C-alpha positions, -999 to +999 in steps of 0.1 A: +580-302+182+547-287+170+527-309+194+550-300+223+545-263+217+508-266+211+504-283+245+528-258+261+508-228+247+475-243+257+487-248+293+501-213+293+467-200+281+450-218+310+474-203+336+473-168+322+436-169+316+425-177+351+395-154+358+394-130+387+432-129+391+454-099+386+479-100+358+508-098+382+495-129+400+489-147+366+525-140+356+539-152+389+517-183+388+530-190+353+566-186+365+560-208+396+543-235+374+574-235+351+599-237+379+593-274+387+594-287+351+625-267+345+642-279+377+672-301+376+656-336+376+622-327+361+631-317+326+623-350+308+606-338+277+593-307+294+618-280+283+623-286+246+635-250+239+661-253+267+673-287+256+674-283+218+672-245+211+708-237+202+716-270+187+686-271+164+690-235+154+724-242+141+715-275+123+681-270+107+667-238+093+631-252+093+634-262+129+650-228+138+620-211+122+596-233+140+613-226+174+613-189+166+575-190+158+567-209+190+589-189+213+575-157+198+540-170+207+552-174+243+565-139+243+533-126+227+513-141+257+537-126+282+534-092+265+496-093+265+496-102+302+520-074+311+499-049+291+468-062+309+487-057+342+495-021+333+457-016+328+447-033+360+474-016+379+490-048+392+522-043+371+544-013+366+573-015+341+598+009+327+595+007+289+573-012+266+554-044+275+570-062+245+605-053+257+598-065+292+582-098+279+613-104+257+637-098+286+617-120+309+616-149+285+653-145+276+662-144+313+640-174+322+654-195+293+690-187+302+683-195+338+668-229+328+700-237+308+722-226+338+701-247+362+708-277+339+745-269+337+750-264+374+724-290+385+710-264+408+677-245+407+693-214+421+693-196+388+655-201+386+650-186+420+672-157+411+652-149+380+620-151+400+633-124+423+645-103+394+611-108+377+594-094+407+617-063+406+612-058+368+574-059+373+576-038+405+558-064+425 
């Protein structure tokens, strides 16, 4: 699990660290890049938090803590990008960047679960539209 999240965070850092790109564009690039791996047939080992999150959290305290730390690291990166977007003017949010980052991640994670349940990527597309509204894009 540690290796999975290390790779995930490194990839996230690459996407969110692309030079010369507005923070809004970086966040939407990240969202677009996550859509395909989270889609119905593409989630083979690519969405560990989606596949195991609730089950692991109930069965193993050490794995729950590991998932908490790793998902918090994702939210930290989202928060930093949102804060940067407020500074570069590409993002406008109501409330604190941390709250927005938390809501986005929670919404995206839930949509990924629903896409698996329904075998339809519609929830991922819906959350992309809502993301645009939350960031005033």
